[in-house]
N, C-alpha and C positions, 0 to 999 in steps of 0.2 A: 169296759161294760159290754155284756152280751147281751143284745135288743132282740125280743122275739117278734116274729113276722108278725104275728096275730095281734100283737099289742095295740090298745085303742090310741087313735091318733086325733085326739080335742086340739083345737086350735087354742092359743094363749088367750086369755081373758083380757080384754083393752086395759082394764084398771090394772090388773097384774103388770102387763107389759110396760104401762108408764111408770111404775116403779123400778124395773129391772135396770136402768142405768145407776140409780141411786145404790143398788145391791152391788152393782160392780165396784162402785167406789168404796162401799163398805169392805168388801173382799180387799181390795187395794190397802186400806186402812189395817186391815187384821193382819195381812202379812207382814206390812211394814212394822207392826208391834211385835209379832212373834220374831222376827229376826232381830229386833233389838233385844229381847230377851235372850235370844240364843248368844249373841256375841257376849252380854252381860253374864250370862251364866257361865261361858268359859273362863271368863276372867275371875269369877267367883269360885269356880271349881278349881282352877290352879293353885288359887290360895288356901281352899281348904282341903284337897288331896295333895297337891304337893307335887305333881307330875303331869308336865303338859300332854304327853301320849297317852295316859291313863284318862286324863280329864277329858280329852278330846272324845276317846273311845265311849266314855261313860254319857257325855252330852249328846253324841249322834245316834247312839243306840237307845237311849232313854227318849229323845225327840222323836225320832222316826218310829220307835216302837208303841211309844204312846199315842201319837197322830194314827197309827193304822188301827190300834185297838179302839179309839174313840169313834173311827169311821165305821168299824165293824159293829160296835155294841149300839149305836145310837137306834138303829132300826128296830132293835130288838127290846130296848128300854123304854125309850119314849114313844108314846101312843101317836099314831099319824093324826089324831083327833086335834092335837094342840097346833095353834098358829105357828108356823115356822120361823115367823120373823120374831114372835116374842121369844121363842125358844134361843133363836140365835142370840137376842139381847142378853137373856141369862146366860148363856155360854160365855159372852165377850166379859159380862160383870164378873162372872167366876174365874176367867183368866188373870184380869186384872187383881183381883182380891188374893189369889194363889202367887201371883208374880212379885206382888208386895211382899206376901209372906216368905217365899223362897229368900229374896233380898235379906231380909232381917233375922230370918229365922235359921237358914242352914248354916252360917258360921258357928251360932251359939250351940246347934244340936250336933253338928260334928266335934267342937270341942268338948263338949259333954258326953257324948259317946266315948271319944278316944281317951279322955281323963278316967273314965269310969271302968273301961274295960282293957285298955291298954292293946289297944288293937293297931295294926299298921295301915299300910296303904289302900289295900283292897277294901278293908272293912269301911274306912272312910269313904272310899267311891261308891259302895252299896248303900250307905245311907244317903249320899248325896242325890244318887240316882231314884232313890225311892222318893225323896223331897220334889225332884224334878217332873216325876211321872204324871201326877195329877193334872197339872195344867196343860200337859203335852195331850194329854188325853181330851181335854176340853177343846184344844186345838184342832185336833183331827175330827170333832164332830160338827165342826161348822159347815163343811162343804156338804154332806149329806142334808143339812137342813135346806140349804138353797135349792138341792135337787127335788125335795118335797115341792117347794114354792113353785117352781117354774113348770112342773109337770112332765111327764114321759113323751114328748111331741119332738118331731125334728127340730123345730125351731127353739123349743126349750134346751134340748141337748146342744144346740149352737151356742146358746148364752151360757151353758155350763162351760163350754171352752172359753169364753170371754172372761167368766168368773176365775177360772182356773191360771189364765193368762194374767189377770188383773191381780190376783193372789201373787203370782210369781214376780210381778213387775213391783209391787209394794215391798216384797221379801228385798229384792234387790236394793231398792231405797233404803230400807231399814238396815240392812248389813252396812251400807256404806256412810250413812248418817250417823249408826254409833260407832264405827270404827274411826272414821276419819273427823267426827265433829263433837258427838256427844262425850265419849270417853277421852278424847283428846283436851278439849277444853275444859269439860265439867268432871263427873266422876260417874262410878255405878249407880248410886241412888238416884242421881239426877236423870241419867239414862233411862233407869227403871220407872222412875216417876212419869217420864213422858210416855213410856209404852201404856202404863196403867192409864194417863189421861187420854188416849188413844183408844183404848178397850172401852172405858167409860163413855167417850162421846159415841163410838159406833152403837153401844147398847141404847143409847138415848135416841139417836136416829130411827134404828132398826124398831122401837116402840111406837115412835111416831108413825112410821111407814104401816105398823101393824094395825095401827087404829084408824087407819084411812083405807085398808085394802082388807076387800074379803077373801076368805080361804075355805075351799070346800075340801075336804079330806077325800084322797082317791078311794073308789071301790076296791075291795080287797080280791086279788086274782090269784089263780094257783096255776100256773103255767106248767104245760108238760113237756117233759124232756126225755129223750131217748137215751138209752146207757152210752151210745157211742157219743153224742154231744156231750153228756155229762163227763165222759172221760177225755174228749178233747178240751174241754174249757179246765178241767183239772190240771192238764199237761200245759196248757197256756199259763195258767196260774203258778205254775212251778216255775216256768222258764222266766216269767216277768220277777218272781221271788229271788231266783238264783241272780238275776240281772241286778236287782237293787242290792243284794248282798255284795257283788262285786263292784258296784258303783260306790257304795259307802266305805268300802275297803279302800278304793282308788284314792278317795277323796281323803282318807285319814294318810295314806302313804303320800300323797302329794303334799298335804300340808307339812308333814315332817322334813320332806324333802326341800321344798322350798324356804322352810323355816331356817335351814342351813345356808341358803343364798341370801334371803332377804332379811334374816332376824326373826328370832320368835317373839314378834309383837302382835298385838291386836291388829295391825294393818294387812299383816300377811294373811290372817285367817279370814279378814274382811274381804280381801281381793279375791281369795279363793272361792269362797262362799258366793261372792257376786258373780263371778266367772260361772261357777257350777250353776247357779241359777239363771242365768242369762242362756246358757247353753240348753238346759231343761225347756226353757220357754220357746226358744227358736226350735228345738227338735219335736216339741210337742205339736207345736203350730205347722211345721211342715209335715208331721206324721198323720195329723189330723186331715190335713189338705189330700196327701196322698191316698189315705185310706177311702176317702170319699169315692175315688175312680179305680180302686184296685180291685181286683177280681180273685185274688189270692191272698189274702192279709197273712196267712200262715209263713207262706213264703218270704212275705215283706220281713215279717218277724225275725225269720232265720238269716235272712241278709243284713238286717240292721245288727243283730248280735254277733256275725261273723266280722262285719266291719267294726264294731266295737272294740273287738278283741284286737284286732290290727292295730285301732286307735289308741287305744289303752298301752300297747306294747310300745308304740313309736313315742308316745308323750312319756313313758317312763326312760326310754332310751335318752330323750332330748334333755329331761330334768337331770339325770343321772351325769 
């Protein structure tokens, strides 16, 4: 995020601050449910699409693309006048409903489409991606809701870092629980229903917190930015987008390579996802700590990307 120097610096309301630890717990549960869905959806896609490589590509592309679109659309679609925690509760309920619908509706829809049009693997993958996209959009909209609740203050921004870290920690717990417990002992419907139960519980707690906390919509502001600042920000966003492209491409390649070593099972994907998320959490925390004292963050981004290129090459060499 790019924070304006002339942004208002209001202190956090004591009543709002009291509910922030609960919101951190909600984000832990949200991340846990999201990764349970992701592990289950990979297994479901492999049954529907019939190719592990295409299934993984569809899953990651739909999951990340939907979350990105949800984060971008929320500020433009939902009015800031609504209480953020009520919106958050509705989003979690929607995720639970759509998660259950995907589980029971995707195989039927894919079989119907294949039987009607006699299309191949990529058509089935397209249908599957369309089905997974709506819940991913709702997942991506949850963090901007929290941003509205904590306000744009230094203390609020620090809580946003806690929310992101809690969400990643919950995601690690979710992918390990799904891969090594829920799908090993039970089955895909049981794992999906556990995730749905988590979503419903989060929604109920968020509604209770909303009834006990006041919310004041922020005043509209129109920050002025120079052409040079806009160009610089655009280049930074482009660099981050390319970095994300390489990261997800690396995850797909590493999954394929490690599947040859460890076997193409749900355990392999769960381990890779857990390590990937743990690395993101550690790197994000370290980057946030360094950014506080860095005088040239652009040079830091450059060095990080150069080190990342070497690390990816070294990891590919060791795996191969």
